C-alpha positions as CSV (number, residue, x, y, z in Angstrom):
1,M,11.1,76.1,1.8
2,K,11.6,76.6,-1.9
3,I,12.4,74.0,-4.4
4,S,15.1,74.6,-6.9
5,N,14.4,73.4,-10.4
6,E,16.9,70.7,-10.7
7,T,14.9,69.1,-8.1
8,K,11.8,69.4,-10.4
9,I,13.2,68.2,-13.0
10,G,14.7,65.4,-11.5
11,A,11.7,64.3,-9.9
12,L,9.9,64.3,-13.2
13,T,12.6,62.6,-14.7
14,A,12.5,59.9,-12.2
15,V,8.4,60.0,-12.9
16,A,8.5,59.8,-16.5
17,I,11.6,56.7,-16.1
18,T,8.7,55.2,-14.1
19,I,5.9,55.4,-16.4
20,L,8.0,54.4,-19.3
21,V,9.4,51.2,-17.2
22,L,6.2,50.3,-16.7
23,G,4.2,51.2,-19.7
24,Y,7.2,48.6,-21.4
25,S,6.7,46.2,-18.6
26,F,2.6,46.0,-19.8
27,L,3.2,45.9,-23.6
28,K,5.4,43.1,-22.9
29,G,2.5,41.3,-21.2
30,N,3.3,41.9,-17.4
31,D,0.6,42.6,-14.9
32,V,1.9,45.4,-13.4
33,F,-1.3,46.5,-10.7
34,S,-2.4,43.1,-10.1
35,G,-1.1,39.7,-9.3
36,S,-1.3,37.0,-11.7
37,N,-0.5,33.2,-12.8
38,K,2.0,32.1,-14.8
39,F,1.0,28.7,-17.4
40,Y,3.4,27.3,-20.3
41,A,2.2,25.8,-23.1
42,I,4.5,23.9,-26.0
43,Y,4.0,24.7,-29.7
44,G,5.8,23.5,-33.0
45,S,5.2,26.6,-34.6
46,V,4.1,30.2,-33.3
47,E,4.3,31.5,-36.7
48,G,2.2,35.1,-36.4
49,L,2.3,35.2,-32.5
50,T,4.0,37.9,-30.5
51,V,4.5,39.0,-27.2
52,S,2.0,41.0,-25.5
53,K,-0.7,38.9,-28.0
54,P,-3.9,38.4,-25.6
55,V,-5.2,34.9,-23.6
56,L,-8.8,34.9,-24.7
57,V,-11.8,33.1,-23.6
58,N,-14.7,33.0,-25.9
59,G,-13.8,36.2,-27.4
60,F,-12.7,37.3,-24.0
61,Q,-9.8,38.4,-22.8
62,I,-7.8,37.0,-19.5
63,G,-4.4,37.4,-19.7
64,R,-1.1,38.2,-22.1
65,I,1.4,36.8,-23.9
66,S,5.0,37.8,-21.2
67,K,7.7,35.7,-23.0
68,M,8.5,33.4,-26.0
69,Q,11.7,31.1,-25.8
70,L,12.9,28.6,-28.4
71,Q,13.9,25.1,-27.6
72,G,17.1,22.9,-29.3
73,D,14.5,20.9,-31.2
74,G,12.8,23.7,-32.6
75,R,9.6,24.0,-30.7
76,T,8.7,27.3,-28.8
77,I,7.7,27.5,-25.0
78,V,5.2,30.4,-24.8
79,E,4.5,31.6,-21.6
80,F,1.3,33.8,-20.7
81,K,0.2,35.3,-17.5
82,V,-3.8,35.0,-16.6
83,D,-5.4,37.0,-14.0
84,K,-5.6,35.3,-10.5
85,K,-9.5,36.1,-10.6
86,Y,-10.1,33.6,-13.0
87,N,-9.8,29.9,-12.4
88,V,-8.1,27.1,-15.4
89,P,-8.8,23.7,-15.4
90,D,-5.7,22.1,-15.7
91,N,-6.9,19.6,-18.6
92,T,-8.1,22.7,-20.6
93,L,-6.4,23.2,-24.3
94,A,-4.1,26.2,-25.4
95,K,-5.4,26.6,-29.0
96,L,-3.1,28.9,-31.1
97,E,-5.7,30.7,-33.3
98,S,-5.7,33.2,-36.3
99,T,-7.3,36.6,-35.8
100,D,-7.1,38.5,-38.7
101,L,-6.7,37.7,-42.3
102,L,-2.7,39.0,-42.0
103,G,-1.4,36.1,-39.9
104,G,-1.9,37.5,-36.9
105,K,-2.7,35.1,-33.9
106,A,-3.9,34.8,-30.2
107,V,-3.8,32.3,-27.6
108,V,-7.6,31.2,-26.9
109,F,-8.2,28.7,-24.2
110,E,-10.5,25.7,-24.4
111,L,-11.7,25.3,-21.1
112,G,-12.0,21.9,-19.6
113,N,-14.3,20.4,-17.6
114,S,-12.1,19.1,-15.0
115,M,-12.9,19.9,-11.2
116,K,-9.5,20.7,-10.4
117,Y,-7.7,24.1,-11.2
118,A,-4.1,24.5,-13.0
119,D,-1.3,26.1,-10.6
120,D,0.9,28.7,-10.8
121,Q,3.5,27.7,-13.5
122,D,1.9,24.6,-15.0
123,T,2.1,23.7,-18.6
124,L,-1.6,23.1,-20.6
125,R,-2.1,21.4,-23.4
126,A,-1.5,22.9,-27.2
127,D,-3.0,22.5,-30.0
128,I,-2.5,24.6,-33.8
129,Q,-5.4,25.7,-35.5
130,G,-4.6,26.3,-39.3
131,S,-4.2,30.1,-40.2
132,L,-7.1,32.0,-41.4
133,A,-5.0,32.8,-44.8
134,E,-4.6,28.6,-45.3
135,S,-8.7,28.4,-44.3
136,L,-9.4,30.7,-47.4
137,Q,-7.3,28.8,-49.7
138,P,-10.4,27.0,-51.4
139,I,-11.9,30.4,-51.8
140,Q,-9.3,31.8,-53.5
141,R,-9.1,29.5,-55.9
142,K,-13.0,29.2,-56.6
143,A,-12.4,33.0,-57.1
144,E,-9.7,32.5,-59.3
145,V,-11.9,30.1,-61.3
146,L,-14.7,32.3,-61.5
147,I,-12.8,35.7,-62.3
148,T,-11.0,33.5,-65.3
149,K,-15.0,32.5,-66.8
150,V,-15.7,36.2,-66.0
151,D,-13.5,37.4,-68.4
152,S,-14.0,34.8,-71.0
153,A,-17.5,36.2,-70.8
154,L,-16.7,39.8,-71.2
155,G,-14.3,38.6,-74.4
156,A,-17.1,37.1,-75.9
157,I,-19.4,39.9,-75.4
158,N,-16.6,42.5,-76.9
159,K,-17.0,40.2,-79.9
160,I,-20.8,40.3,-80.0
161,M,-20.7,43.9,-79.6
162,N,-19.3,44.7,-83.1
163,P,-20.4,48.7,-84.5
164,T,-23.4,47.1,-86.5
165,F,-25.0,45.3,-82.8
166,Q,-24.1,48.8,-81.2
167,K,-25.8,50.9,-83.7
168,N,-28.9,48.5,-83.4
169,V,-28.7,49.0,-80.1
170,D,-28.5,52.9,-80.0
171,R,-31.5,52.6,-82.4
172,S,-33.7,50.2,-80.2
173,F,-33.0,52.5,-77.7
174,A,-34.3,55.8,-79.8
175,S,-37.4,53.4,-80.3
176,I,-37.9,52.8,-76.8
177,A,-37.4,56.7,-75.9
178,N,-39.8,57.8,-78.5
179,S,-42.3,54.7,-77.3
180,L,-41.9,56.1,-73.6
181,Q,-42.6,59.8,-75.0
182,T,-45.7,58.8,-76.7
183,L,-46.7,57.2,-73.4
184,E,-46.3,60.3,-71.6
185,S,-48.1,61.8,-74.0
186,T,-50.5,59.5,-74.0
187,T,-51.3,59.5,-70.4
188,K,-51.2,63.3,-70.4
189,K,-54.0,63.3,-72.6
190,I,-55.9,60.2,-70.3
191,D,-55.4,62.7,-67.4
192,A,-56.9,66.3,-69.2
193,I,-60.1,63.7,-70.2
194,V,-60.6,62.2,-67.3
195,G,-60.0,65.7,-65.0
196,A,-62.5,67.2,-67.7
197,Q,-65.3,63.9,-66.8
198,S,-64.7,64.0,-63.4
199,T,-67.9,66.0,-62.5
200,H,-69.3,62.9,-64.7
201,I,-67.5,60.1,-63.1
202,N,-68.6,61.6,-59.6
203,G,-72.4,61.6,-60.4
204,I,-72.0,58.1,-62.2
205,M,-70.3,57.1,-58.2
206,T,-72.9,58.7,-56.7
207,N,-75.6,56.5,-58.9
208,A,-73.6,53.3,-58.5
209,E,-74.1,53.9,-54.7
210,A,-77.1,55.1,-55.0
211,V,-77.9,51.6,-56.7
212,S,-75.8,49.5,-54.5
213,G,-78.1,51.1,-51.8
214,N,-81.7,50.0,-53.5
215,L,-79.5,46.7,-54.1
216,R,-79.0,45.9,-50.5
217,T,-82.9,47.3,-49.6
218,S,-84.2,45.0,-52.1
219,T,-81.7,42.0,-50.8
220,A,-83.4,43.0,-47.6
221,K,-86.6,42.4,-48.8
222,L,-85.5,39.5,-51.0
223,N,-84.4,37.5,-47.5
224,G,-87.6,38.1,-46.2
225,I,-89.3,36.7,-49.3
226,S,-87.6,33.9,-49.0
227,E,-87.8,32.8,-45.2
228,N,-91.5,32.9,-45.8
229,F,-91.3,30.7,-48.7
230,E,-89.2,28.7,-46.6
231,R,-91.7,28.9,-43.7
232,F,-94.5,27.8,-45.9
233,S,-92.8,25.3,-47.7
234,N,-92.0,23.8,-44.1
235,D,-95.5,24.5,-43.2
236,L,-96.3,22.5,-46.5
237,A,-94.0,20.0,-45.8
238,N,-95.5,19.4,-42.4
239,S,-99.3,19.5,-43.4
240,N,-101.0,15.4,-44.5
241,I,-100.9,16.4,-47.6
242,K,-100.8,12.8,-48.8
243,Q,-103.9,12.3,-46.7
244,T,-105.6,15.3,-48.3
245,M,-105.2,14.1,-51.6
246,E,-106.5,11.1,-51.1
247,N,-109.4,12.7,-49.9
248,A,-110.1,14.9,-52.8
249,N,-109.4,11.9,-55.1
250,K,-112.0,10.4,-53.2
251,A,-114.6,12.9,-53.2
252,T,-113.5,12.9,-57.1
253,A,-114.7,9.3,-57.5
254,D,-118.0,9.7,-55.6
255,L,-119.0,12.7,-57.5
256,Q,-118.1,10.8,-60.7
257,A,-119.8,7.6,-59.1
258,T,-122.9,10.3,-58.8
259,M,-123.2,11.6,-62.0
260,A,-122.8,8.6,-63.9
261,K,-125.9,7.2,-62.0
262,I,-127.6,10.2,-62.6
263,N,-126.7,9.8,-66.2
264,S,-128.3,6.5,-66.3
265,T,-131.8,5.5,-65.4
266,Q,-131.5,3.7,-62.8
267,G,-132.8,5.6,-59.6
268,S,-135.5,8.8,-59.5
269,L,-133.2,11.3,-60.2
270,G,-131.9,9.1,-63.4
271,L,-135.6,8.4,-64.5
272,L,-136.4,12.3,-64.3
273,M,-134.0,13.5,-66.4
274,N,-133.7,10.4,-68.8
275,D,-137.4,9.0,-69.0
276,T,-139.5,11.8,-70.8
277,K,-142.6,9.6,-69.4
278,M,-142.1,10.0,-65.7
279,Y,-141.7,13.8,-66.4
280,D,-144.8,13.9,-68.1
281,N,-146.5,12.2,-65.6
282,L,-144.9,14.4,-63.3
283,N,-146.1,17.4,-65.5
284,A,-149.6,15.7,-65.9
285,A,-149.9,15.4,-62.0
286,S,-148.7,18.7,-61.0
287,G,-151.1,20.6,-63.6
288,N,-153.9,17.9,-61.9
289,L,-153.1,19.6,-58.3
290,N,-153.1,22.9,-59.6
291,N,-156.7,23.0,-61.4
292,L,-157.5,21.6,-57.9
293,F,-156.4,24.2,-56.0
294,L,-158.4,26.5,-58.3
295,D,-161.5,24.5,-57.8
296,I,-161.3,24.7,-53.8
297,K,-161.0,28.4,-54.5
298,A,-163.8,28.9,-56.7
299,H,-166.1,26.0,-54.8
300,P,-164.6,25.4,-51.0
301,S,-167.9,24.3,-50.1
302,R,-167.9,21.1,-51.7
303,Y,-165.0,20.1,-49.2
304,V,-165.5,21.9,-46.9
305,H,-168.4,21.7,-44.7
306,F,-169.5,24.2,-41.5
307,S,-172.3,25.3,-40.4
308,V,-173.4,27.0,-37.0
309,F,-176.5,25.1,-36.4
310,G,-175.3,21.7,-37.4
311,K,-177.4,21.7,-41.1
312,K,-175.3,19.8,-44.0
313,G,-175.4,22.1,-47.2
314,D,-176.0,21.1,-50.5
């Protein structure tokens, strides 16, 4: 079966009209493809609020503004549709809050703590928060004051920046440039000197490293000497040095007493060393004893009588 062009055009037109109606309904805040609950709130002012504006909970969109109607007392009834999968406590506060600096508004649900949920067609509590522009007014006033002060400061700077001052500034910058050039030249010379002396510097660093190694070795030896001295000090401290010194002092005192007796005329040794008479007697006795030994050796028969036959000699 062949479809005529008129039929095709009619079908496309119907589809287009359907899409247009659905899109218009969606833009008006009507949820076309899923069910939703309708809630209402009454505001004294809805400036900046329009149909299809979002309904938010902590920044998350759960619905849209579907209808707005002005009442005789000047207040406005706002209807918004919320997806049925979201339960709204009956003490929820529907706040009208600014969303941008241009004054755009949205409804923000501040969920209550009630265990009972609001039903379809219920009216929620309403609250209007000041616009963002109004909240920024103090900042704007401060900014205006600051701009005035900055303008005054710039005026004072312009008065200061006379031609003479500008010349001085130019001269100062020229001096700074010359100083930087001189510094750059000096730096290049230092680099050249360092490059030429790099071999010597490396040798110095090598020697310094060797000295450091020797110092570490000496430090180890000094540590050993210190340990030995500490051990000797501990042994000396643990020994009975006091008793030893007392014994040495006592021996010295005894020796001094003995020497005193020897130097005096008391005792044989003292008399022998100090009395010449005793020395002479001992010397004479020694001489007599020596003569006796010589006589015995020369005439033994005078002192020893010995005979085989028992005869006594002259």
